[in-house]
MARMI-570871 format. One record per residue: residue in three letters; z, y, x of N, C-alpha, C, O in turn. Coordinates in pm, whole numbers, padded with zeros to 5 digits. Layout:
# MARMI-570871
aa  npz  npy  npx  capz  capy  capx  cpz  cpy  cpx  opz  opy  opx
ALA  Z  Y  X  Z  Y  X  Z  Y  X  Z  Y  X
...
***
This chain:
# MARMI-570871
aa  npz  npy  npx  capz  capy  capx  cpz  cpy  cpx  opz  opy  opx
UNK  -01523  11348  01929  -01466  11441  01764  -01503  11543  01855  -01580  11613  01789
UNK  -01489  11614  02014  -01518  11739  02039  -01722  11751  02051  -01790  11851  02026
UNK  -01765  11625  02093  -01932  11679  02061  -01904  11683  01893  -01882  11798  01855
UNK  -01902  11648  01856  -01915  11617  01698  -01904  11824  01660  -01991  11903  01624
UNK  -01760  11841  01690  -01714  11992  01658  -01770  12027  01736  -01859  11950  01699
UNK  -01829  12091  01851  -01931  12141  01932  -02108  12145  01887  -02193  12227  01921
UNK  -02120  12014  01793  -02236  12053  01724  -02277  12098  01629  -02395  12117  01600
UNK  -02150  12128  01548  -02138  12143  01410  -02129  12300  01435  -02198  12370  01362
UNK  -02050  12361  01531  -01988  12516  01527  -02207  12536  01610  -02267  12623  01547
UNK  -02268  12490  01687  -02397  12511  01745  -02525  12562  01599  -02626  12630  01579
UNK  -02444  12485  01539  -02564  12455  01440  -02543  12514  01306  -02624  12513  01214
UNK  -02421  12566  01307  -02390  12649  01207  -02415  12831  01231  -02466  12912  01152
UNK  -02360  12853  01362  -02378  12970  01414  -02524  12989  01442  -02580  13076  01375
UNK  -02585  12931  01517  -02705  12957  01561  -02845  12961  01406  -02953  13016  01384
UNK  -02762  12878  01342  -02827  12849  01158  -02841  13019  01112  -02941  13073  01064
UNK  -02754  13060  01133  -02726  13245  01078  -02792  13327  01185  -02853  13425  01141
UNK  -02794  13315  01283  -02836  13422  01377  -02993  13474  01353  -03036  13577  01404
UNK  -03077  13379  01260  -03164  13394  01236  -03203  13531  01178  -03296  13606  01209
UNK  -03106  13543  01085  -03082  13677  00970  -03052  13757  01046  -03082  13872  01017
UNK  -02996  13739  01145  -02900  13887  01218  -03019  13928  01302  -03055  14044  01285
UNK  -03095  13846  01399  -03216  13880  01445  -03280  14001  01329  -03301  14112  01378
UNK  -03301  13989  01227  -03379  14043  01147  -03335  14165  01148  -03429  14244  01145
UNK  -03218  14222  01151  -03150  14326  01116  -03129  14408  01264  -03042  14494  01273
UNK  -03217  14375  01382  -03230  14433  01496  -03367  14471  01505  -03393  14554  01592
UNK  -03481  14420  01419  -03585  14423  01449  -03667  14553  01382  -03698  14536  01264
UNK  -03706  14679  01442  -03770  14743  01419  -03692  14870  01464  -03750  14978  01466
UNK  -03573  14860  01497  -03489  14955  01519  -03498  15004  01630  -03477  15125  01639
UNK  -03536  14921  01766  -03492  14896  01891  -03616  14804  01964  -03695  14750  01886
UNK  -03628  14793  02047  -03782  14748  02106  -03687  14638  02177  -03580  14640  02239
UNK  -03796  14528  02131  -03664  14347  02148  -03645  14357  02277  -03525  14340  02298
UNK  -03711  14379  02390  -03667  14413  02513  -03534  14489  02528  -03431  14431  02563
UNK  -03538  14588  02508  -03384  14623  02496  -03256  14577  02403  -03142  14621  02414
UNK  -03301  14479  02310  -03205  14429  02219  -03190  14336  02280  -03073  14296  02274
UNK  -03275  14256  02359  -03180  14166  02434  -03109  14171  02547  -03021  14093  02586
UNK  -03162  14286  02605  -03090  14359  02713  -02910  14363  02701  -02816  14327  02771
UNK  -02933  14441  02548  -02781  14509  02526  -02684  14431  02484  -02564  14458  02475
UNK  -02773  14277  02443  -02703  14163  02350  -02637  14068  02494  -02515  14049  02491
UNK  -02702  14021  02592  -02645  13938  02688  -02573  14048  02799  -02490  13998  02874
UNK  -02600  14184  02810  -02495  14249  02863  -02373  14287  02810  -02271  14300  02878
UNK  -02381  14307  02682  -02215  14287  02628  -02173  14171  02598  -02058  14168  02554
UNK  -02246  14043  02609  -02207  13927  02609  -02102  13822  02745  -02031  13721  02752
UNK  -02170  13957  02847  -02144  13889  02997  -02032  13950  03010  -01926  13906  03053
UNK  -02058  14055  02972  -01896  14193  03015  -01768  14123  02921  -01662  14086  02971
UNK  -01788  14117  02835  -01678  14034  02693  -01643  13918  02774  -01524  13892  02761
UNK  -01727  13807  02886  -01686  13684  02899  -01624  13692  03050  -01544  13614  03102
UNK  -01702  13845  03118  -01596  13874  03219  -01468  13883  03289  -01410  13842  03390
UNK  -01446  13991  03136  -01349  13998  03111  -01233  13937  03042  -01128  13992  03010
UNK  -01276  13789  03022  -01195  13705  02928  -01134  13598  03096  -01027  13548  03130
UNK  -01283  13607  03164  -01250  13487  03321  -01108  13579  03340  -01004  13516  03319
UNK  -01094  13724  03379  -01035  13786  03499  -00882  13781  03390  -00776  13784  03452
UNK  -00878  13777  03285  -00730  13755  03243  -00688  13639  03216  -00570  13627  03183
UNK  -00754  13551  03221  -00728  13419  03255  -00729  13306  03363  -00710  13185  03367
UNK  -00767  13428  03464  -00721  13386  03589  -00798  13235  03659  -00757  13161  03749
UNK  -00908  13228  03588  -00998  13126  03633  -01094  13130  03758  -01080  13230  03827
UNK  -01162  13064  03788  -01201  12999  03959  -01327  13175  03897  -01387  13176  03789
UNK  -01331  13256  03967  -01466  13341  03990  -01538  13336  04099  -01652  13383  04091
UNK  -01485  13271  04251  -01562  13283  04331  -01635  13167  04380  -01582  13063  04418
UNK  -01788  13197  04374  -01880  13119  04388  -01956  13167  04524  -01958  13274  04586
UNK  -02017  13038  04544  -02098  13073  04700  -02274  13151  04637  -02325  13137  04525
UNK  -02324  13223  04751  -02453  13280  04716  -02530  13214  04683  -02611  13261  04603
UNK  -02546  13076  04725  -02662  12963  04605  -02628  12941  04502  -02709  12935  04409
UNK  -02466  12917  04482  -02386  12935  04314  -02420  13019  04221  -02438  13002  04101
UNK  -02432  13162  04327  -02478  13308  04227  -02637  13259  04203  -02669  13266  04084
UNK  -02733  13215  04284  -02880  13185  04271  -02881  13125  04151  -02930  13178  04051
UNK  -02815  12982  04154  -02808  12908  04064  -02775  12954  03910  -02844  12909  03819
UNK  -02699  13016  03891  -02674  13072  03807  -02769  13194  03743  -02777  13206  03621
UNK  -02831  13275  03822  -02912  13357  03764  -03026  13320  03730  -03090  13368  03637
UNK  -03063  13223  03809  -03179  13165  03767  -03198  13096  03614  -03302  13078  03551
UNK  -03073  13068  03580  -03087  12995  03465  -03056  13122  03372  -03123  13121  03269
UNK  -02967  13235  03388  -02970  13324  03315  -03095  13409  03274  -03105  13474  03170
UNK  -03221  13393  03405  -03329  13448  03379  -03403  13377  03241  -03454  13443  03151
UNK  -03396  13232  03247  -03520  13163  03215  -03385  13150  03007  -03441  13175  02901
UNK  -03273  13121  03010  -03200  13073  02911  -03155  13237  02867  -03146  13247  02745
UNK  -03133  13332  02921  -03084  13438  02856  -03129  13566  02894  -03066  13670  02913
UNK  -03255  13539  02903  -03379  13692  02872  -03477  13704  02895  -03504  13824  02883
UNK  -03577  13636  02933  -03721  13591  02894  -03746  13512  02767  -03816  13541  02670
UNK  -03686  13428  02787  -03694  13334  02645  -03677  13444  02502  -03767  13472  02422
UNK  -03538  13492  02501  -03518  13591  02388  -03615  13671  02385  -03658  13683  02271
UNK  -03700  13767  02505  -03763  13837  02475  -03887  13800  02373  -03922  13839  02261
UNK  -03945  13683  02494  -04051  13641  02391  -04023  13616  02230  -04094  13646  02134
UNK  -03864  13536  02234  -03892  13508  02040  -03872  13620  01993  -03953  13622  01900
UNK  -03808  13737  01991  -03803  13854  01954  -03966  13933  01932  -04014  13987  01833
UNK  -04006  13919  02031  -04173  13984  02012  -04241  13873  01909  -04296  13918  01808
UNK  -04238  13760  01925  -04295  13651  01867  -04302  13644  01640  -04377  13606  01550
UNK  -04122  13731  01664  -04114  13744  01493  -04148  13916  01472  -04128  13946  01355
UNK  -04180  14002  01533  -04277  14111  01513  -04418  14067  01436  -04471  14132  01346
UNK  -04472  13931  01498  -04625  13901  01440  -04648  13770  01333  -04753  13757  01270
UNK  -04535  13675  01322  -04559  13582  01261  -04409  13599  01183  -04322  13675  01227
UNK  -04392  13515  01059  -04238  13505  00959  -04132  13430  01069  -04167  13365  01168
UNK  -04020  13453  01032  -03874  13390  01095  -03926  13252  01069  -03932  13193  01177
UNK  -03973  13167  00956  -03975  13039  00911  -04110  12953  01019  -04105  12834  01049
UNK  -04193  13025  01052  -04315  12979  01106  -04204  12981  01294  -04199  12907  01392
UNK  -04162  13062  01268  -04131  13092  01434  -03992  12981  01466  -03964  12932  01576
UNK  -03926  12964  01352  -03866  12837  01387  -03904  12682  01380  -03844  12582  01419
UNK  -04022  12701  01318  -04114  12528  01332  -04166  12562  01453  -04258  12480  01463
UNK  -04169  12625  01546  -04240  12636  01664  -04133  12584  01759  -04147  12503  01850
UNK  -04022  12646  01717  -03895  12701  01833  -03859  12512  01835  -03815  12425  01909
UNK  -03901  12527  01735  -03816  12360  01701  -03885  12270  01798  -03821  12175  01844
UNK  -03990  12286  01827  -04083  12205  01948  -04002  12190  02081  -04051  12116  02167
UNK  -03895  12246  02104  -03797  12243  02209  -03711  12131  02242  -03647  12126  02346
UNK  -03708  12007  02118  -03668  11876  02124  -03777  11821  02206  -03751  11735  02290
UNK  -03904  11866  02189  -03998  11737  02259  -04000  11809  02392  -03977  11738  02490
UNK  -04026  11958  02416  -04018  11936  02547  -03898  11920  02654  -03912  11925  02776
UNK  -03809  11906  02603  -03672  11918  02645  -03660  11746  02655  -03571  11710  02732
UNK  -03733  11641  02592  -03751  11491  02617  -03841  11480  02780  -03813  11427  02887
UNK  -03953  11557  02730  -04058  11569  02882  -04001  11610  03006  -04008  11545  03110
UNK  -03921  11766  02988  -03907  11794  03085  -03796  11751  03148  -03794  11774  03269
UNK  -03687  11685  03093  -03584  11626  03104  -03628  11467  03192  -03552  11437  03284
UNK  -03718  11395  03171  -03804  11331  03223  -03870  11353  03379  -03872  11275  03474
UNK  -03903  11440  03371  -03976  11521  03497  -03877  11584  03569  -03870  11543  03685
UNK  -03802  11665  03541  -03726  11723  03621  -03601  11647  03638  -03548  11670  03747
UNK  -03561  11595  03592  -03386  11520  03597  -03405  11364  03634  -03341  11289  03707
UNK  -03487  11353  03575  -03573  11177  03631  -03467  11112  03499  -03391  11022  03532
UNK  -03466  11148  03390  -03377  11103  03268  -03503  11037  03215  -03611  11096  03211
UNK  -03478  10860  03156  -03568  10767  03109  -03606  10845  02957  -03531  10905  02880
UNK  -03722  10822  02952  -03732  10873  02782  -03733  10765  02684  -03823  10683  02698
UNK  -03666  10751  02603  -03605  10635  02493  -03684  10689  02395  -03725  10796  02350
UNK  -03688  10522  02373  -03790  10526  02235  -03729  10570  02083  -03791  10589  01978
UNK  -03588  10579  02108  -03534  10655  01976  -03560  10817  01998  -03571  10897  01906
UNK  -03567  10841  02106  -03616  11007  02130  -03706  11038  02070  -03699  11123  01981
UNK  -03862  10952  02118  -03966  10993  02014  -03974  10969  01887  -04020  11055  01812
UNK  -03940  10876  01850  -03889  10869  01721  -03868  10975  01669  -03946  11065  01636
UNK  -03717  10965  01656  -03636  11113  01621  -03743  11247  01611  -03768  11331  01524
UNK  -03781  11225  01718  -03822  11359  01708  -03953  11413  01640  -03967  11524  01590
UNK  -04051  11307  01648  -04157  11314  01564  -04112  11293  01415  -04205  11309  01336
UNK  -03964  11254  01345  -03942  11213  01233  -03926  11416  01176  -03972  11481  01082
UNK  -03803  11465  01342  -03729  11593  01242  -03883  11647  01292  -03939  11599  01194
UNK  -03963  11693  01347  -04090  11802  01331  -04187  11755  01225  -04279  11825  01185
UNK  -04162  11634  01180  -04255  11588  01029  -04166  11696  00930  -04210  11795  00872
UNK  -04019  11639  00931  -03952  11739  00820  -03967  11839  00816  -04003  11892  00711
UNK  -03936  11935  00975  -03954  12095  01015  -04087  12157  00893  -04080  12253  00816
UNK  -04209  12050  00919  -04330  12107  00889  -04342  12085  00748  -04451  12112  00696
UNK  -04249  12041  00679  -04282  11987  00535  -04116  12110  00435  -04101  12135  00315
UNK  -04061  12138  00514  -03964  12271  00491  -04038  12369  00495  -04041  12434  00390
UNK  -04120  12417  00605  -04160  12563  00585  -04340  12518  00574  -04424  12561  00654
UNK  -04365  12441  00480  -04539  12423  00458  -04605  12550  00384  -04724  12565  00358
UNK  -04495  12641  00355  -04578  12769  00234  -04604  12860  00359  -04704  12929  00341
UNK  -04539  12882  00492  -04504  12973  00584  -04680  12893  00671  -04794  12929  00699
UNK  -04605  12790  00679  -04798  12708  00761  -04887  12732  00674  -04991  12791  00706
UNK  -04867  12698  00566  -05022  12741  00468  -05115  12853  00504  -05233  12863  00535
UNK  -04955  12978  00479  -05039  13121  00466  -05051  13183  00623  -05095  13297  00637
UNK  -05009  13098  00745  -05055  13170  00857  -05245  13129  00914  -05309  13023  00915
UNK  -05281  13279  00956  -05380  13275  00959  -05408  13287  01131  -05307  13315  01194
UNK  -05528  13269  01208  -05564  13249  01298  -05590  13374  01386  -05640  13392  01497
UNK  -05521  13474  01268  -05567  13627  01364  -05532  13708  01480  -05458  13629  01538
UNK  -05534  13782  01533  -05515  13864  01649  -05353  13871  01667  -05278  13859  01763
UNK  -05337  13892  01552  -05152  13920  01549  -05079  13778  01541  -04995  13750  01627
UNK  -05110  13688  01442  -05070  13577  01400  -05080  13473  01540  -04979  13408  01567
UNK  -05181  13460  01614  -05244  13409  01715  -05109  13435  01832  -05033  13355  01887
UNK  -05122  13599  01840  -05029  13628  01938  -04860  13614  01945  -04789  13602  02045
UNK  -04825  13619  01813  -04691  13534  01782  -04679  13463  01809  -04586  13457  01889
UNK  -04752  13335  01778  -04766  13143  01788  -04726  13162  01898  -04610  13130  01922
UNK  -04827  13232  02022  -04832  13203  02177  -04679  13271  02238  -04607  13220  02323
UNK  -04658  13397  02166  -04519  13410  02225  -04401  13316  02151  -04287  13359  02171
UNK  -04405  13249  02104  -04293  13213  02039  -04280  13045  02099  -04175  12983  02113
UNK  -04413  12999  02127  -04424  12861  02212  -04396  12894  02374  -04352  12810  02453
UNK  -04425  13019  02406  -04378  13062  02557  -04219  13062  02542  -04154  12967  02586
UNK  -04171  13145  02494  -03976  13133  02461  -03949  13006  02433  -03854  12957  02495
UNK  -04014  12929  02347  -03934  12815  02376  -03966  12734  02493  -03883  12643  02491
UNK  -04048  12718  02602  -04066  12658  02715  -03996  12720  02815  -03956  12657  02913
UNK  -03971  12862  02798  -03867  12902  02864  -03751  12859  02856  -03690  12815  02954
UNK  -03701  12865  02728  -03595  12804  02686  -03552  12687  02757  -03446  12675  02818
UNK  -03666  12580  02740  -03600  12436  02737  -03577  12456  02896  -03463  12427  02934
UNK  -03664  12497  02989  -03639  12472  03145  -03511  12560  03169  -03467  12584  03281
UNK  -03458  12604  03058  -03297  12725  03097  -03245  12573  03071  -03190  12523  03170
UNK  -03251  12507  02978  -03195  12383  02950  -03097  12290  03043  -02979  12255  03050
UNK  -03304  12259  03152  -03258  12158  03247  -03220  12251  03366  -03190  12188  03467
UNK  -03215  12362  03375  -03101  12410  03480  -02999  12391  03441  -02933  12322  03519
UNK  -02930  12430  03324  -02818  12464  03267  -02756  12306  03300  -02653  12287  03365
UNK  -02866  12163  03223  -02785  12039  03308  -02797  11983  03417  -02771  11864  03432
UNK  -02846  12073  03527  -02848  12036  03671  -02727  12133  03705  -02632  12071  03753
UNK  -02707  12262  03692  -02602  12327  03761  -02450  12258  03696  -02344  12272  03756
UNK  -02461  12185  03565  -02368  12124  03555  -02299  11981  03609  -02188  11927  03599
UNK  -02431  11949  03676  -02399  11804  03733  -02386  11865  03880  -02393  11774  03962
UNK  -02374  11950  03919  -02320  12026  04052  -02174  12096  04067  -02119  12153  04162
UNK  -02113  12050  03862  -02021  12111  03905  -01966  12249  03898  -01863  12287  03952
UNK  -02060  12330  03812  -02082  12430  03815  -01993  12469  03671  -02032  12421  03565
UNK  -01891  12543  03673  -01829  12557  03546  -01920  12616  03415  -02020  12679  03450
UNK  -01903  12608  03309  -02007  12630  03195  -01978  12746  03130  -02064  12788  03053
UNK  -01870  12810  03143  -01801  12957  03118  -01832  13069  03193  -01872  13179  03155
UNK  -01801  13012  03338  -01841  13159  03428  -02001  13166  03476  -02059  13255  03538
UNK  -02052  13034  03423  -02226  13026  03450  -02286  13077  03364  -02402  13118  03368
UNK  -02185  13081  03249  -02235  13145  03079  -02229  13303  03144  -02329  13374  03158
UNK  -02090  13343  03182  -02049  13505  03231  -02166  13528  03321  -02251  13603  03274
UNK  -02184  13487  03421  -02250  13532  03531  -02392  13532  03497  -02455  13634  03527
UNK  -02450  13444  03443  -02582  13434  03411  -02647  13532  03292  -02747  13604  03293
UNK  -02550  13503  03193  -02584  13602  03109  -02630  13776  03172  -02728  13848  03153
UNK  -02505  13790  03251  -02506  13935  03349  -02652  13908  03417  -02704  14019  03428
UNK  -02712  13838  03452  -02809  13852  03558  -02918  13848  03490  -03022  13885  03544
UNK  -02917  13789  03318  -03030  13812  03195  -03063  13923  03158  -03173  13978  03147
UNK  -02930  13963  03133  -02951  14124  03050  -02948  14230  03159  -02978  14339  03111
UNK  -02916  14234  03312  -02948  14327  03441  -03100  14304  03416  -03163  14407  03392
UNK  -03157  14211  03418  -03284  14163  03412  -03370  14246  03329  -03448  14333  03371
UNK  -03351  14216  03217  -03408  14280  03054  -03403  14422  03055  -03500  14488  03019
UNK  -03254  14495  03110  -03258  14639  03156  -03363  14686  03221  -03438  14769  03169
UNK  -03386  14627  03372  -03452  14683  03452  -03594  14669  03387  -03654  14776  03392
UNK  -03660  14572  03331  -03752  14601  03269  -03792  14663  03153  -03909  14659  03116
UNK  -03681  14737  03074  -03688  14827  03026  -03702  14926  03065  -03738  15006  02979
UNK  -03690  14969  03171  -03602  15121  03214  -03823  15103  03328  -03924  15168  03302
UNK  -03807  15020  03411  -03984  15032  03443  -04113  15048  03325  -04223  15100  03342
UNK  -04061  14992  03215  -04164  15009  03085  -04178  15117  03030  -04276  15162  02971
UNK  -04032  15181  03058  -04011  15302  02963  -03935  15272  02833  -03939  15363  02750
UNK  -03865  15160  02798  -03829  15138  02687  -03637  15243  02681  -03576  15270  02785
UNK  -03587  15279  02542  -03509  15343  02534  -03372  15203  02539  -03390  15091  02491
UNK  -03247  15246  02605  -03167  15145  02603  -03040  15201  02519  -02924  15161  02527
UNK  -03103  15328  02418  -02951  15388  02322  -03005  15302  02215  -03119  15320  02173
UNK  -02935  15220  02174  -02919  15150  02024  -02853  15277  01924  -02771  15367  01938
UNK  -02952  15219  01806  -02936  15318  01666  -02780  15278  01652  -02746  15160  01638
UNK  -02693  15380  01656  -02551  15356  01594  -02519  15363  01455  -02452  15448  01396
UNK  -02590  15233  01399  -02587  15252  01259  -02505  15114  01248  -02492  15056  01356
UNK  -02439  15043  01123  -02343  14963  01100  -02421  14860  01096  -02381  14760  01155
UNK  -02594  14855  01003  -02606  14719  01002  -02684  14636  01227  -02695  14526  01282
UNK  -02713  14800  01265  -02749  14699  01404  -02637  14697  01500  -02660  14661  01615
UNK  -02528  14729  01468  -02411  14744  01579  -02349  14622  01532  -02308  14540  01615
UNK  -02340  14604  01433  -02305  14470  01347  -02352  14348  01391  -02284  14245  01385
UNK  -02466  14354  01435  -02541  14240  01434  -02557  14191  01549  -02575  14079  01597
UNK  -02541  14359  01609  -02517  14306  01801  -02405  14244  01813  -02399  14151  01893
UNK  -02279  14284  01729  -02192  14238  01830  -02203  14061  01788  -02192  13966  01866
UNK  -02222  14059  01665  -02239  13904  01571  -02322  13820  01676  -02257  13722  01711
UNK  -02430  13828  01728  -02493  13796  01847  -02455  13777  02007  -02482  13689  02089
UNK  -02377  13899  02014  -02292  13875  02133  -02173  13759  02147  -02151  13676  02235
UNK  -02122  13782  02054  -01974  13727  02037  -02019  13591  02022  -02013  13492  02095
UNK  -02076  13616  01883  -02091  13414  01826  -02220  13358  01859  -02223  13236  01870
UNK  -02351  13436  01880  -02446  13375  01920  -02444  13334  02015  -02476  13216  02026
UNK  -02403  13415  02137  -02413  13397  02247  -02269  13320  02322  -02253  13205  02362
UNK  -02200  13408  02322  -02065  13355  02381  -02012  13193  02338  -01996  13104  02422
UNK  -01989  13177  02197  -01945  13098  02152  -02052  12996  02125  -02037  12884  02173
UNK  -02143  13019  02064  -02292  12888  02046  -02315  12842  02170  -02275  12729  02200
UNK  -02391  12929  02271  -02415  12876  02416  -02278  12790  02440  -02308  12671  02458
UNK  -02174  12807  02445  -02048  12777  02569  -02051  12617  02441  -02014  12509  02487
UNK  -02087  12622  02326  -02071  12491  02303  -02236  12382  02318  -02256  12262  02341
UNK  -02325  12498  02290  -02401  12400  02287  -02484  12347  02441  -02564  12254  02448
UNK  -02424  12464  02590  -02448  12392  02724  -02339  12283  02742  -02324  12212  02842
UNK  -02273  12283  02641  -02146  12159  02713  -02176  12043  02612  -02110  11943  02637
UNK  -02278  12029  02480  -02356  11910  02457  -02442  11898  02570  -02457  11787  02620
UNK  -02509  12015  02624  -02612  11957  02727  -02613  11882  02856  -02696  11813  02913
UNK  -02477  11925  02884  -02369  11817  03021  -02352  11702  03004  -02374  11613  03087
UNK  -02289  11684  02832  -02205  11578  02745  -02295  11471  02706  -02283  11352  02738
UNK  -02401  11532  02622  -02472  11437  02603  -02609  11421  02628  -02669  11319  02594
UNK  -02671  11526  02693  -02795  11541  02763  -02902  11652  02700  -02874  11699  02590
UNK  -02988  11681  02747  -03077  11812  02720  -03139  11767  02561  -03153  11843  02465
UNK  -03175  11597  02569  -03292  11576  02451  -03196  11563  02319  -03243  11593  02209
UNK  -03051  11514  02334  -03006  11471  02211  -02977  11628  02159  -03014  11659  02046
UNK  -02909  11728  02247  -02846  11882  02203  -02973  11928  02181  -02965  12004  02084
UNK  -03049  11924  02209  -03154  12009  02181  -03247  11957  02047  -03361  12004  02040
UNK  -03207  11872  01951  -03186  11823  01815  -03121  11906  01733  -03143  11869  01618
UNK  -03050  12003  01736  -02943  12073  01699  -03050  12155  01619  -03046  12160  01496
UNK  -03175  12236  01714  -03248  12278  01683  -03324  12305  01553  -03377  12405  01503
UNK  -03311  12191  01522  -03382  12142  01361  -03291  12147  01277  -03347  12194  01177
UNK  -03214  12133  01259  -03106  12171  01192  -03046  12343  01149  -02974  12375  01055
UNK  -03102  12427  01248  -03070  12562  01277  -03147  12624  01114  -03089  12671  01016
UNK  -03275  12604  01134  -03336  12641  00992  -03314  12599  00872  -03356  12661  00775
UNK  -03226  12458  00859  -03213  12400  00742  -03095  12515  00685  -03081  12540  00565
UNK  -03010  12583  00797  -02837  12615  00758  -02909  12780  00740  -02838  12861  00680
UNK  -03021  12819  00781  -03060  12935  00767  -03147  12941  00605  -03165  13046  00543
UNK  -03190  12812  00561  -03256  12828  00411  -03159  12846  00333  -03153  12923  00237
UNK  -03043  12740  00390  -02915  12729  00305  -02812  12881  00238  -02741  12892  00138
UNK  -02870  13029  00406  -02789  13146  00373  -02863  13177  00298  -02810  13198  00189
UNK  -02977  13194  00300  -03125  13232  00226  -03092  13187  00048  -03090  13265  -00047
UNK  -03076  13082  00045  -03076  13029  -00112  -02976  13131  -00168  -02983  13199  -00270
UNK  -02863  13122  -00056  -02706  13258  -00176  -02741  13393  -00150  -02698  13478  -00228
UNK  -02803  13424  -00065  -02820  13562  -00018  -02955  13637  -00108  -02954  13742  -00171
UNK  -03076  13531  -00084  -03162  13605  -00064  -03274  13464  -00182  -03390  13434  -00152
UNK  -03215  13417  -00280  -03266  13366  -00379  -03393  13253  -00329  -03503  13244  -00383
UNK  -03344  13172  -00210  -03486  13082  -00189  -03461  12953  -00257  -03357  12887  -00254
UNK  -03606  12918  -00338  -03626  12824  -00443  -03651  12702  -00339  -03734  12717  -00250
UNK  -03591  12597  -00350  -03590  12499  -00302  -03742  12425  -00336  -03782  12458  -00447
UNK  -03858  12308  -00246  -03896  12260  -00359  -03921  12112  -00276  -03913  12088  -00156
UNK  -03944  12056  -00351  -03962  11880  -00363  -04031  11835  -00210  -04024  11719  -00169
UNK  -04086  11928  -00148  -04154  11879  -00007  -04037  11920  00116  -04032  11864  00225
UNK  -03944  12034  00067  -03847  12089  00112  -03756  12016  00145  -03716  12024  00261
UNK  -03682  11903  00032  -03618  11868  00038  -03627  11724  00107  -03541  11652  00156
UNK  -03786  11708  00089  -03787  11570  00177  -03820  11562  00329  -03821  11473  00415
UNK  -03855  11734  00322  -03836  11735  00520  -03696  11742  00588  -03662  11723  00704
UNK  -03625  11778  00472  -03435  11796  00526  -03438  11625  00579  -03432  11590  00697
UNK  -03449  11538  00467  -03411  11409  00482  -03498  11333  00593  -03460  11220  00622
UNK  -03612  11384  00657  -03653  11301  00744  -03584  11366  00859  -03543  11296  00952
UNK  -03569  11504  00858  -03502  11610  00980  -03306  11511  01016  -03249  11502  01125
UNK  -03273  11474  00920  -03135  11400  00854  -03171  11260  00955  -03116  11214  01055
UNK  -03276  11223  00884  -03273  11086  00949  -03312  11085  01093  -03256  11003  01166
UNK  -03392  11157  01137  -03418  11174  01278  -03243  11183  01351  -03187  11095  01416
UNK  -03200  11289  01322  -03072  11310  01382  -02996  11189  01384  -02950  11164  01495
UNK  -02963  11092  01278  -02920  10986  01307  -02973  10895  01406  -02921  10837  01501
UNK  -03097  10899  01356  -03144  10782  01523  -03136  10895  01636  -03164  10830  01737
UNK  -03116  11017  01674  -03133  11072  01807  -02997  11022  01863  -02972  10965  01969
UNK  -02913  11063  01756  -02763  10997  01821  -02720  10903  01795  -02609  10893  01849
UNK  -02752  10792  01720  -02748  10650  01725  -02710  10605  01888  -02776  10629  01989
UNK  -02593  10537  01875  -02549  10473  02040  -02607  10345  02072  -02586  10249  01997
UNK  -02691  10334  02193  -02776  10252  02243  -02657  10140  02214  -02549  10180  02258
UNK  -02647  09973  02133  -02608  09886  02167  -02663  09800  02242  -02782  09777  02262
UNK  -02539  09738  02294  -02519  09674  02468  -02555  09488  02393  -02471  09426  02327
UNK  -02674  09443  02422  -02689  09332  02390  -02605  09209  02405  -02563  09204  02521
UNK  -02566  09111  02334  -02440  09017  02349  -02481  08956  02485  -02380  08931  02552
UNK  -02571  08931  02534  -02579  08835  02652  -02501  08941  02810  -02437  08918  02912
UNK  -02571  09081  02726  -02515  09110  02883  -02343  09150  02849  -02279  09181  02949
UNK  -02280  09151  02734  -02166  09123  02725  -02088  09046  02773  -01988  09093  02827
UNK  -02103  08933  02770  -02051  08793  02774  -02078  08735  02907  -02152  08636  02904
UNK  -02031  08776  03032  -01990  08750  03136  -01882  08630  03205  -01778  08591  03151
UNK  -01918  08599  03292  -01738  08510  03363  -01720  08571  03449  -01610  08537  03493
UNK  -01777  08674  03528  -01707  08776  03658  -01701  08964  03561  -01766  09035  03485
UNK  -01548  08957  03653  -01544  09097  03556  -01632  09223  03597  -01663  09238  03715
UNK  -01665  09298  03517  -01744  09417  03570  -01676  09524  03622  -01567  09545  03569
UNK  -01712  09606  03717  -01619  09726  03772  -01736  09857  03672  -01859  09853  03680
UNK  -01671  09946  03599  -01743  10080  03545  -01765  10142  03653  -01704  10130  03759
UNK  -01873  10224  03623  -01921  10349  03752  -01793  10466  03709  -01722  10451  03609
UNK  -01784  10568  03792  -01680  10639  03786  -01717  10721  03696  -01620  10743  03623
UNK  -01799  10772  03667  -01888  10828  03583  -01865  10829  03419  -01854  10915  03332
UNK  -01863  10645  03425  -01866  10626  03274  -01697  10597  03256  -01668  10613  03137
UNK  -01581  10561  03337  -01448  10578  03323  -01408  10738  03230  -01341  10770  03132
UNK  -01500  10808  03333  -01449  10969  03331  -01451  10973  03160  -01361  11013  03086
UNK  -01591  10916  03122  -01642  10969  02993  -01527  10880  02897  -01470  10932  02801
UNK  -01506  10745  02940  -01426  10696  02822  -01253  10713  02825  -01176  10668  02741
UNK  -01221  10788  02939  -01072  10867  02931  -01106  10967  02854  -01023  11052  02823
***
């Protein structure tokens, strides 16, 4: 039940952040916007940690692990995603970012030693096919011009960085680093890195004090960063980066739901079919593996590993 709630919160919140990001584009340099977003999120999380008196002392090695996660997951990847949306539509960016499902399957096998499940491969194929059908108009309108190609490459680079960040988070959780504190410090490290890059490249860090920009900044910091990342990375640790990443295929569907009511988006037959494929892939990805009867029936009692007992509790 806990994982289901976290999954739902992640999909609903991140499905709406695509719209919130558009309120920041053109008002301030993307790098500076990312810096402000995660510095604010880190500050609020650190204040929460201090007031709740949870553990805040960590070794230098643990801080290094948090910083590495922050650089990949709360810094560089978002900068590339923001840059991509200056050159391509948000729909195309959503399609390209959805490849994180495949990237997580591969990276989890390479860096965590996870076995590639047959169901996960088929679920990924169904999901990505569904995403292509949903955003078919955007794909048909895409041309390999200098600007379009640049945007696509930015988006794929940001997606790969986010995937590595997912793997680092899974590894940190295996080493018993708590999610809240890791996010608090990691977002701070990622935000500070973006601040330094902005200063070196001469980008202004003074935001436009308009209602649209400041409200979107607050929403992205509190809901899109603190709450959504807290839920999502909890899923990465509990159900694995492969299954957790499948939520990214549902973000665009939620975004289109908002667009239907706010912008008059017209659904097509291919889009509806694409949604069906995504949901089918989601069911296949989340389906629990059945234990064969021959393995269940045994004369000698089985002793469950400690990790399984802990999950069952």
